C-alpha positions as CSV (number, residue, x, y, z in Angstrom):
1,M,36.2,6.7,-43.0
2,P,40.0,7.1,-42.4
3,S,41.3,5.7,-39.2
4,E,42.0,9.2,-37.8
5,A,38.4,10.2,-38.5
6,K,37.2,7.1,-36.7
7,L,39.3,7.8,-33.7
8,A,38.1,11.4,-33.6
9,W,34.5,10.3,-34.0
10,S,34.7,7.6,-31.2
11,T,36.5,10.1,-28.9
12,C,33.8,12.6,-29.6
13,Q,31.1,10.1,-28.8
14,G,32.9,8.9,-25.7
15,V,33.1,12.5,-24.3
16,H,29.4,13.0,-24.9
17,L,28.5,9.7,-23.4
18,T,30.7,10.4,-20.4
19,E,29.1,13.8,-19.9
20,L,25.6,12.3,-20.3
21,M,26.4,9.6,-17.8
22,A,27.9,12.1,-15.3
23,S,24.9,14.4,-15.6
24,T,22.5,11.5,-15.1
25,Y,24.4,10.3,-12.1
26,D,24.5,13.8,-10.7
27,K,20.7,14.2,-11.1
28,A,20.1,10.8,-9.6
29,S,22.3,11.5,-6.6
30,K,20.5,14.7,-5.8
31,R,17.0,13.1,-6.1
32,K,15.3,12.4,-2.8
33,D,14.1,8.9,-2.2
34,Y,10.7,9.0,-0.6
35,S,10.0,5.3,-1.0
36,R,11.2,4.5,2.5
37,N,9.9,7.7,4.3
38,V,6.8,6.5,6.0
39,D,4.9,8.3,8.7
40,K,4.9,5.6,11.4
41,D,2.3,7.4,13.5
42,K,-0.1,7.6,10.6
43,V,0.4,3.9,9.9
44,K,-0.4,3.1,13.5
45,K,-3.4,5.3,13.5
46,V,-4.8,3.6,10.4
47,E,-4.2,0.2,11.9
48,E,-6.0,1.2,15.1
49,E,-8.9,2.5,13.1
50,K,-9.1,-0.8,11.3
51,T,-9.1,-2.8,14.6
52,V,-11.8,-0.6,16.0
53,E,-13.9,-1.1,12.9
54,N,-13.3,-4.8,13.1
55,E,-14.4,-4.9,16.7
56,L,-17.5,-2.9,16.0
57,A,-18.4,-5.3,13.1
58,K,-17.9,-8.3,15.4
59,E,-20.1,-6.7,18.1
60,K,-22.8,-6.0,15.5
61,S,-22.7,-9.5,14.2
62,K,-22.8,-11.0,17.7
63,A,-25.7,-8.7,18.6
64,G,-27.5,-9.8,15.4
65,K,-26.9,-13.5,16.1
66,K,-28.1,-13.0,19.6
67,A,-31.3,-11.2,18.4
68,E,-32.0,-14.0,15.9
69,K,-31.5,-16.6,18.6
70,E,-33.9,-14.8,20.9
71,K,-36.5,-14.5,18.1
72,S,-36.2,-18.2,17.3
73,T,-36.5,-19.1,21.0
74,K,-39.6,-16.9,21.3
75,A,-41.1,-18.4,18.2
76,D,-40.4,-21.9,19.5
77,D,-42.0,-20.9,22.9
78,L,-45.1,-19.5,21.0
79,K,-45.4,-22.7,19.0
80,A,-45.0,-24.8,22.1
81,S,-47.6,-22.8,24.0
82,K,-50.1,-23.0,21.2
83,S,-49.9,-26.8,21.0
């Protein structure tokens, strides 16, 4: 390829590349970034629900342990009274 043709070809490619980069930048600058938009009230509500669920689970486990302890105490009392 003659040097003039190379120059014309590289200039042509450069223009297309510049236009492509400009259009890409333009689209990217108009795009909204939702990654940082978080509904703080919704996050707080979910956290509160989790804490309530955890508290309920703790209460159930405590009640279950207490019931088991009472059963074992009653069983021990029955064994002691039979002896």
